[in-house]
KENU-209920 format. One line per 3 residues: number of its first residue (from 0); for each residue x, y, z of N, C-alpha, C. Coordinates in nm, 3 decimals, padded with zeros to 5 digits, m for minus. Layout:
BEGIN
NUM> X:Y:Z:X:Y:Z:X:Y:Z; ...
***
This chain:
BEGIN
0> m05.181:04.224:m01.311:m05.086:04.114:m01.350:m05.003:04.081:m01.216; m04.994:03.945:m01.179:m04.928:03.898:m01.053:m04.793:03.816:m01.107; m04.690:03.861:m01.064:m04.557:03.795:m01.090:m04.556:03.668:m01.074
3> m04.631:03.617:m00.975:m04.646:03.486:m00.957:m04.678:03.396:m01.055; m04.739:03.466:m01.160:m04.803:03.404:m01.284:m04.675:03.355:m01.373; m04.564:03.431:m01.369:m04.466:03.395:m01.453:m04.342:03.387:m01.397
6> m04.345:03.394:m01.255:m04.202:03.430:m01.199:m04.217:03.353:m01.068; m04.143:03.239:m01.010:m04.133:03.175:m00.922:m04.002:03.160:m00.836; m03.999:03.165:m00.695:m03.879:03.174:m00.638:m03.872:03.057:m00.546
9> m03.779:02.997:m00.526:m03.764:02.886:m00.440:m03.617:02.888:m00.383; m03.569:02.795:m00.290:m03.425:02.753:m00.244:m03.373:02.620:m00.238; m03.285:02.592:m00.333:m03.241:02.449:m00.339:m03.108:02.456:m00.293
12> m03.065:02.374:m00.174:m02.937:02.380:m00.134:m02.883:02.508:m00.104; m02.956:02.587:m00.052:m02.907:02.734:m00.007:m02.884:02.816:m00.109; m02.922:02.774:m00.215:m02.900:02.870:m00.331:m03.033:02.921:m00.382
15> m03.064:03.047:m00.390:m03.188:03.105:m00.434:m03.212:03.095:m00.550; m03.319:03.053:m00.613:m03.356:03.010:m00.752:m03.485:03.087:m00.800; m03.502:03.142:m00.893:m03.611:03.178:m00.988:m03.634:03.120:m01.079
18> m03.754:03.096:m01.132:m03.799:03.037:m01.260:m03.889:03.124:m01.329; m03.849:03.178:m01.446:m03.921:03.265:m01.537:m03.996:03.188:m01.655; m04.100:03.194:m01.672:m04.190:03.123:m01.775:m04.205:03.230:m01.883
21> m04.161:03.210:m01.957:m04.161:03.315:m02.084:m04.282:03.298:m02.152; m04.323:03.177:m02.169:m04.454:03.152:m02.212:m04.583:03.221:m02.157; m04.583:03.224:m01.998:m04.676:03.286:m01.927:m04.653:03.431:m01.932
24> m04.523:03.503:m01.938:m04.507:03.635:m01.933:m04.564:03.672:m02.083; m04.527:03.603:m02.180:m04.579:03.668:m02.318:m04.721:03.671:m02.316; m04.806:03.564:m02.289:m04.936:03.571:m02.272:m05.002:03.691:m02.188
27> m04.951:03.716:m02.075:m04.973:03.824:m01.988:m04.958:03.968:m02.054; m04.862:03.958:m02.108:m04.799:04.083:m02.177:m04.901:04.131:m02.285; m04.931:04.009:m02.377:m05.029:04.056:m02.455:m05.170:04.068:m02.439
30> m05.227:03.987:m02.304:m05.352:03.998:m02.275:m05.379:04.169:m02.220; m05.270:04.204:m02.164:m05.270:04.327:m02.087:m05.286:04.441:m02.212; m05.197:04.398:m02.330:m05.219:04.499:m02.438:m05.369:04.504:m02.487
33> m05.433:04.392:m02.505:m05.566:04.368:m02.551:m05.674:04.416:m02.463; m05.641:04.402:m02.347:m05.774:04.445:m02.246:m05.750:04.572:m02.158; m05.632:04.595:m02.149:m05.591:04.703:m02.046:m05.553:04.833:m02.068
36> m05.617:04.888:m02.171:m05.623:05.025:m02.230:m05.639:05.119:m02.113; m05.564:05.219:m02.106:m05.573:05.310:m01.981:m05.686:05.376:m01.980; m05.764:05.438:m01.908:m05.861:05.516:m01.915:m05.810:05.663:m01.904
39> m05.881:05.752:m01.997:m05.858:05.913:m01.957:m05.853:05.954:m01.828; m05.767:06.021:m01.790:m05.777:06.100:m01.664:m05.919:06.188:m01.654; m05.986:06.167:m01.525:m06.124:06.217:m01.496:m06.088:06.323:m01.425
42> m06.162:06.439:m01.423:m06.150:06.574:m01.340:m06.253:06.554:m01.257; m06.245:06.580:m01.132:m06.376:06.572:m01.022:m06.487:06.643:m01.076; m06.450:06.752:m01.151:m06.585:06.823:m01.193:m06.639:06.807:m01.313
45> m06.589:06.704:m01.379:m06.634:06.663:m01.526:m06.745:06.569:m01.519; m06.771:06.530:m01.399:m06.893:06.422:m01.396:m07.001:06.473:m01.279; m07.118:06.441:m01.299:m07.209:06.486:m01.208:m07.273:06.359:m01.158
48> m07.278:06.367:m01.013:m07.322:06.254:m00.944:m07.279:06.111:m00.981; m07.337:05.995:m00.894:m07.289:05.852:m00.958:m07.135:05.835:m00.921; m07.076:05.741:m00.962:m06.958:05.713:m00.949:m06.858:05.758:m01.081
51> m06.725:05.814:m01.068:m06.658:05.838:m01.188:m06.617:05.706:m01.250; m06.593:05.724:m01.372:m06.540:05.632:m01.465:m06.400:05.553:m01.382; m06.416:05.418:m01.427:m06.300:05.348:m01.345:m06.154:05.394:m01.436
54> m06.079:05.398:m01.332:m05.921:05.444:m01.398:m05.847:05.311:m01.352; m05.768:05.265:m01.476:m05.693:05.156:m01.488:m05.556:05.203:m01.511; m05.443:05.142:m01.438:m05.310:05.182:m01.496:m05.241:05.037:m01.556
57> m05.223:05.031:m01.682:m05.148:04.926:m01.742:m05.015:04.941:m01.726; m04.952:04.837:m01.708:m04.829:04.844:m01.687:m04.727:04.796:m01.826; m04.659:04.880:m01.872:m04.578:04.847:m01.995:m04.487:04.746:m01.983
60> m04.439:04.688:m02.108:m04.332:04.593:m02.093:m04.207:04.647:m02.038; m04.183:04.770:m02.020:m04.052:04.809:m01.987:m04.075:04.818:m01.833; m04.199:04.871:m01.771:m04.228:04.848:m01.644:m04.222:04.725:m01.595
63> m04.248:04.634:m01.666:m04.288:04.484:m01.624:m04.120:04.426:m01.605; m04.052:04.437:m01.699:m03.909:04.407:m01.690:m03.824:04.466:m01.604; m03.837:04.602:m01.575:m03.769:04.667:m01.461:m03.821:04.592:m01.346
66> m03.919:04.544:m01.300:m03.990:04.494:m01.185:m03.914:04.340:m01.201; m03.911:04.299:m01.296:m03.838:04.156:m01.283:m03.697:04.179:m01.250; m03.641:04.281:m01.305:m03.492:04.296:m01.264:m03.481:04.323:m01.127
69> m03.564:04.414:m01.072:m03.556:04.431:m00.917:m03.590:04.296:m00.840; m03.665:04.218:m00.894:m03.692:04.085:m00.798:m03.581:03.986:m00.813; m03.494:03.996:m00.900:m03.397:03.928:m00.916:m03.258:03.967:m00.853
72> m03.278:04.081:m00.763:m03.154:04.130:m00.698:m03.104:04.023:m00.604; m03.183:03.947:m00.532:m03.149:03.842:m00.418:m03.126:03.700:m00.478; m03.142:03.692:m00.597:m03.159:03.539:m00.657:m03.001:03.517:m00.713
75> m02.967:03.374:m00.668:m02.832:03.331:m00.740:m02.851:03.267:m00.868; m02.959:03.207:m00.902:m02.987:03.138:m01.010:m03.118:03.156:m01.089; m03.103:03.187:m01.210:m03.232:03.202:m01.270:m03.246:03.091:m01.387
78> m03.386:03.023:m01.360:m03.403:02.939:m01.475:m03.502:02.984:m01.569; m03.481:03.019:m01.707:m03.565:03.040:m01.794:m03.640:02.943:m01.870; m03.767:02.932:m01.871:m03.822:02.814:m01.942:m03.900:02.896:m02.063
81> m03.934:02.793:m02.162:m03.990:02.843:m02.300:m03.945:02.972:m02.363; m03.809:02.960:m02.354:m03.747:03.102:m02.423:m03.811:03.140:m02.544; m03.844:03.026:m02.638:m03.876:03.062:m02.766:m04.008:03.160:m02.774
84> m04.050:03.161:m02.669:m04.171:03.240:m02.676:m04.116:03.405:m02.693; m04.012:03.442:m02.647:m03.961:03.560:m02.651:m03.824:03.577:m02.740; m03.839:03.524:m02.858:m03.714:03.501:m02.932:m03.675:03.630:m03.018
87> m03.779:03.708:m03.077:m03.727:03.830:m03.131:m03.821:03.957:m03.085; m03.755:04.046:m03.131:m03.819:04.174:m03.113:m03.805:04.232:m02.974; m03.890:04.338:m02.938:m03.849:04.413:m02.796:m03.867:04.357:m02.704
90> m03.958:04.228:m02.694:m03.977:04.162:m02.578:m03.843:04.081:m02.552; m03.766:04.008:m02.653:m03.652:03.954:m02.641:m03.528:04.057:m02.584; m03.530:04.156:m02.654:m03.429:04.269:m02.603:m03.434:04.322:m02.452
93> m03.573:04.321:m02.407:m03.598:04.333:m02.268:m03.524:04.245:m02.185; m03.576:04.109:m02.211:m03.517:03.986:m02.160:m03.370:03.998:m02.145; m03.315:03.983:m02.262:m03.162:04.013:m02.274:m03.113:04.118:m02.172
96> m03.170:04.243:m02.182:m03.128:04.332:m02.090:m03.114:04.286:m01.926; m03.238:04.211:m01.905:m03.249:04.167:m01.765:m03.151:04.061:m01.745; m03.117:03.970:m01.843:m03.044:03.863:m01.826:m02.873:03.893:m01.796
99> m02.857:03.991:m01.887:m02.729:04.055:m01.903:m02.689:04.161:m01.755; m02.789:04.224:m01.710:m02.778:04.277:m01.575:m02.749:04.183:m01.470; m02.833:04.082:m01.467:m02.854:03.980:m01.359:m02.714:03.902:m01.356
102> m02.643:03.885:m01.469:m02.506:03.810:m01.467:m02.420:03.903:m01.424; m02.429:04.022:m01.453:m02.319:04.131:m01.406:m02.316:04.129:m01.253; m02.417:04.094:m01.185:m02.410:04.107:m01.030:m02.388:03.968:m00.988
105> m02.341:03.881:m01.086:m02.295:03.752:m01.018:m02.400:03.634:m01.055; m02.511:03.641:m01.104:m02.600:03.560:m01.121:m02.577:03.443:m01.232; m02.635:03.326:m01.211:m02.595:03.220:m01.327:m02.739:03.200:m01.378
108> m02.735:03.201:m01.501:m02.870:03.148:m01.599:m02.851:03.002:m01.610; m02.955:02.920:m01.595:m02.958:02.802:m01.647:m03.070:02.763:m01.730; m03.048:02.652:m01.815:m03.147:02.604:m01.903:m03.220:02.497:m01.813
111> m03.349:02.474:m01.820:m03.409:02.366:m01.735:m03.353:02.239:m01.729; m03.316:02.193:m01.875:m03.241:02.072:m01.868:m03.095:02.050:m01.813; m03.034:02.162:m01.757:m02.915:02.163:m01.726:m02.941:02.133:m01.559
114> m03.062:02.171:m01.531:m03.071:02.161:m01.377:m03.103:01.991:m01.323; m03.136:01.919:m01.418:m03.183:01.778:m01.407:m03.033:01.684:m01.400; m02.949:01.740:m01.430:m02.815:01.644:m01.429:m02.793:01.613:m01.262
117> m02.724:01.504:m01.269:m02.714:01.434:m01.137:m02.558:01.492:m01.063
***
């Protein structure tokens, strides 16, 4: 999962801005749940010849939101788009925690329509 698929960075008038697409984030999280089941650990002696089974590491929602929080440490303004995709449940709670911590560091959260004002 590439963070560029749901989190983009830019600078506007010397202000560091990140845009978080909740729709893309939601789709990626659910796609990972459906297709990225972790493989069991394979012991080097448990297979004979050939290549061992592929090993996959699936990032959990907690891991992903922790990474988003780290990515936002040097950001001044956060634009959250399509927030309705994460309105209830654990995903919304994770996002709310990230937003709360971002604001506590002095960050500002804006809705996309607020940024279009002259």
